[in-house]
N, C-alpha and C positions, 0 to 999 in steps of 0.2 A: 390727634389734633386735626380739626377740620380746616382745610385750606380755604381762604376766601379770595375773591378776585378784587384787585385794586388797580384802577386806572393809573397810568404813569404820572399824569398831572397831579395826582393826589398823594404822591410818595414823599413829598418834601417833609411831611410831619413825622415820618418814621425815624427811629434811631438810625444813625448813619450806617451801622453795620447791617441793617435789614433793607437797605435801598437797592434798586436794580443794578446800579453800577458796581456795588460791592459784591453782589452775587456773581457778576461777570468775572470779577477778579478772583473770587473763591474758586469758581469752576476752572478758571484758567490755571490756577495753582495746583488744583487736585488732579486734573487730567494727566499732565506729563509725569507725575510721580509714578503712575503705573506704566504709561506708555514708554516713557524715556528709559525707565529701568529695564523694562522688557527689551527695548532696543539695544541697550548697553550690553546686556548679557547674551543677547540672541546668538550672535555669531559663534561665540565660544560654546554656548550651550548646545547648539545643533551639531557642531563639529564633535564635541565631546560625547554627547548622548546618542547621536544617530549618524555620525560619520558623514555629514553632509558634504557634497562637492558643489561646484558652481551651478550645475544643472538643478540640484535639489534646492539650493537657496533661491534660484530663480522661480522654481515651482511654488515654493512657500510664499513668496511675495506675490505671485499671481493669485494664489488662493486668498491671500490677505487683502487684495484689492478688489475682489469680486463684490463685497458689500459696498465699496465705494462706487463701483460701476452701477450698482442697483440703488444708489442713494435717492434716486427719483421716487422710490417707494415711500419716502418720507411724506410726500404729498397725500398718499392714501392713508397713512397712519394718522396724519393731522386731522382727518375727518373724525377721529375718535379721541385723540389726546391733544392737549394744548402743547405748544412748542416747548414751553418751560418744563413741563412734566416729562415730555419725551427726552429732552436734553439730560435731565437728572437721572431718569431710568437708564438711558444709554450709558451715562457715566458710571453708574453702578454696575452694569453688565461688564463694561471694560475692566473695572476693578476686580470683580469676581473671577472672570476668565484669566486675567493675569495672575491672580493669586494661586491658581491651580495648574499653571503651565508646566511646572516640573513634574507633575504627576503622570505625564504622558510622554515618556522619553523614547519615542519612535517616530518614524516618518509619518505614519498615519495619524498617530495621536497628536503630534505637533501641528499637523495640518488642520485637524478638527478643532482643537482648542484655539488656534490662531484665527480660524474663521469666526468663532464666537466673539473673541475679543475685538476682532475687526468690525463686526456688526455694531458693537457698542461704540467703538472709536469713530467710525464714519458717520453713524447717525447722530452722535453727539456733535461732531464737527460741523455737519450740515446745518443742524438747528442752531448751534451756537453762533455761527457766522450770521445767520438771519437775525438772531436776537441782538447781537452787537450792533448791526446796522439799523435796527428799529429803535433800540434803547439809547443810543449815543447820538447826541446832536451833531449835525454835519460839520459845523464850524470847529468842533473839538475832536472830531473823529480821528484824524491822523495821530495827534498827540495821545489821545486816550488809548487807541489801539496799540501804540508803541509801549505805553505803560503796562497794558494788559499782557503783552508779550514778555515784558521784563518780569512781571509777576510770575508767569509760568517758568521762566528761566531761573528765577530766584528759588522757587520751591524745589525745582529739580536739582539745583545746586546743592541743597542740603542733602538730598538723597544720594547724589554722586559722591559728595565728600565722605559720607558715611561708608559707602562701598569701598572707596579708595583706602580709607583709614582702617577698615575692619575686615576686608575680604581675606587677606593673608593672615593678619594678626590673630583672628578668631576662627580661621579656617571655615568660613561661612559656606553654606551650600546654596545651590541654585534654588532649591525649594524654600529655604528660609527667606531669602531676599525677595523672591516672587510673592510669597505669602504676605510679607510685611508691606511691600509697596502696593500690591493690588488690594489688600485689605484696607489700607488707608484711603485709597481712592473710593472704594465702595462705601465706606462709612461716611465720607464727606458727601457723596451723592445722596445717600439716604437721609443724612442730617439736613441737607439743604431742602430736600423735598418736604420735610416736616416743619422746618423753622421759617421759611420764607413764604409770604403770600404769593398768589399768582398775579403777576403784573400784566396788565392789558395795554398794548400799544394803541395809539389813537387811530391807526389805519388798519381795519380788518384785512387779513391776508387772504388772497385767492387760494382756494382748496382744489385746484385743478392744474393739469399740466399746461405750462405756458412756454411757448417758444416765440419770441418776438424778433422780427427781422432787424429791428434797430439795435439789438444787442449783439449782432453777429461778431463784432470785433472782440467783445468781452468773452464770448464763447470760444473763439479761436485762441485767444491768449490763455484761457483756462486749459484748453487741450494741450498746448505746447508746454505750459507750466507743469501739468501732470506728467507728461512724458519725461522731461528732463529731471524732474524731482525723483521719479522712480529710479532712474539710473543711478543717481547719487545715493539714495537711501539703500538700495540693494547692494551696490557694488563698491562704493567708496569704503564703507566700514569693513566689508568682507575682504577687500584688498589688504587692509591693515592687519588682519588676522592671518590670512592665507599667505601673503607675500612676505610680510615683515614679522610674523609670529607674535603679535601683540597678545598679552594675557588679559584677563577680565579687568584687573585694576588699571592696566595701561590703557585699554580702550576707554574705560570710564574716566580716566584722567584726561584723555583727549576730549571727551564730551564735556568734562568739567571746564576746560579752557574755553570751549565754545559758549558755555553758559555764562561764565564770568564776562566774556566779551559781549554777549547779548544783553545782559542786565544793564550795562552801560550804553550799548550801541542801539538797542531797539528804541528807547525814548528819543535818542538823537535822530534816528531815522524817521520817527514820527514828525519831528520838527522839520527835517529835510523835505519830506513829502509835502508838508503844509507850505513851506517856503518855495520850493522848486516847482511843485505841481506834479501830477502823476506822470505826465509825458516824460519830463526830464529824469525823474527818479527811476522809471522803468528802463529808459535807455541806458542809464548808468549801470543798473543792475545787470541787464542782459549782456552788455559789453564786458563787464567783469566776469560773468559766468562763462562766456566764450573762451576767455583767456585761461580760466581755471581748468576747464575740461581739456583744453589743448595741452596744458601742462601735465594733467593726469595721464594723458596718453603718452607724453614724453617720458614718464617714469618707466614705462614698459619698453618704449622704443629705444631710449638712450641710457637706461639703467640708472636714472636719477634716484637719489637715496631717500631714506625714511624721513629725514627732517623736512624735505620739500613736501612729501606726502602729508605730513602732519600740518604744515603751514597751509597747504591748499585746503585741507579739511576745515580748518578754522575760517579761512577766507570765504569758502563756499557758504558756510552758515551766516556769515556777516552779510553777504550779498542777498541771501534769502530773506534777511530782515526787512528788505525794501519791498517785499511782496505785499505789505499792507497797502501799497499804492494801488494794486489791482482791486482791493476791496473798496477803497474810497473812490476809485474811478467808477465802479458800478454804483455806489451809493449816490453819486452825483447825477448819473444818467437815468436811474431807475425811477419808475412810478412807485410811490410808497407801498401800494398794495401788491406789487410784484416781487417784493424782496424775498419772502419765504419760498414761493414756488420756483423762482429763478435760482435761489441758492441751491435747491435740490437738483435742478437741471444742470447747473454749472458744476456741481460736485460730481455728477455722473459723467459729464463731458471731460472733466479733469481726470477721470479714472478710466476712460476708454483705452488709452494706451497702456494703463497699468495692468489690464487683463492679459495682454499678449506680450508686452515688452519684456518683463522679467524672465519669463520662461524661454522666450526666443533668444534674448541676449545672454541668458545663462549658457546656452549652447555655443553662442559666439565666444563667450568668455573662455571656454575650455580651449578653443583654438587660437584666439587672438584677443587678449584682454584690452590691448590698446585701442582696438577698433570700437569697443563699447563706449569708451570715453570720447573718441572722435565723433561718433554718432551723436552723443550728448552735446558736443560743441556745435554740431550742425543744427540741432534742435534749438539751442540757445540763440543761434544766429537768426533762425526763423522768427523767434520771439522778438529779437531786436528790430528786425524789419517791420514787424507789425506794430511795434510801439511808436514808430514814427507817424502812424495814422491817428494817434490820440490827439485831440485838440489841446491847446494850452489851457482852455477853460471849458471842460466838458460839462454838458447839461442836457436835459431832455430836449430832443430836436437838434442837438449838436453833439452826437455821440462819436463821430469820427470827422476827420478833416474832409472826407468825401461827402459828408451829409450836406445836402443843399438847404440853405436857410429857407424857412417858410415865409412866403411873401405876406406882408401886412395887408389886411383887407382894405379895399378902397372905401374912402369915406363918401 
């Protein structure tokens, strides 16, 4: 089937299921089936298959984040491929790599296949964020992004329910679950590549590296967001297995609670961002994350129990739902042609800390797990301070409260 290019303004005549917004929802639902299933099984799989300790899991996540750090390479790839094609090919790669994860049950094998799946995930995420900001109208962006997040949570919910209900009952293997979840994502990626036309946004994107001084606050917020996110992703789940002995279905059950919460919470957060504005939403998010990470540290310092750890894990995910405010902040201040290259640059900045933090804090974890979460609290506090620099009504020329308004020309 030959793909044809269709400008966005001419998509209203298409059947609803073939429109750009629906493609965004389909991709949002397909990606986490592979990635979230991989994440849910990961800690148990690496401990069972390769006897990972804190240092090993830190090394694994450092390797996993290298493609994120190199996401700036998307700009080069876009010289040869359209963003939509790259997104779907990357989604397919993520699915295939996830499907064969259990075929490599050793430290070296796990690191290699994780690197491949990570290339698919990070290149998909980079381009997908760009497509969302180009294809979604600014006025509807917070609400639409909230519903897209809910769609991803809903699809993953189905996968997690199946794992919880069938893992012990049918004595499932890691290989079977990875094959099914990764295979599903790969098939959806290939199917969308064949079924959907190529949508063309009204503003051609720059195909070169762009670093604009006026986006400096957005860059800094991305750096801090990447740092604290890595600490949570790497060590919060690992703690549940290492300290509290959670099994695969128990870890998945915890993920399941998060998904149910996000299905209802993400659209609400979209409306909150639309009503409160990005400044207030991010201040609320970062304040909450400071408290959550301090409480995580208290689990090790004061011996607080598993119930608190589980509650904090859910709260952490709920606060992260407000991260759509960072996307819409950039959408409001960016020149339309800057969205694709800046998305690649921002994704690289987001992953600078991810290259060294997991392996470094993995060593800290062995000696003092509480210190890892206290560092995360400090990083969240840095984000909180930066969020006060966001204007109530950001726009080009008014990117921060420190930006001097441009004087009107004399008549």
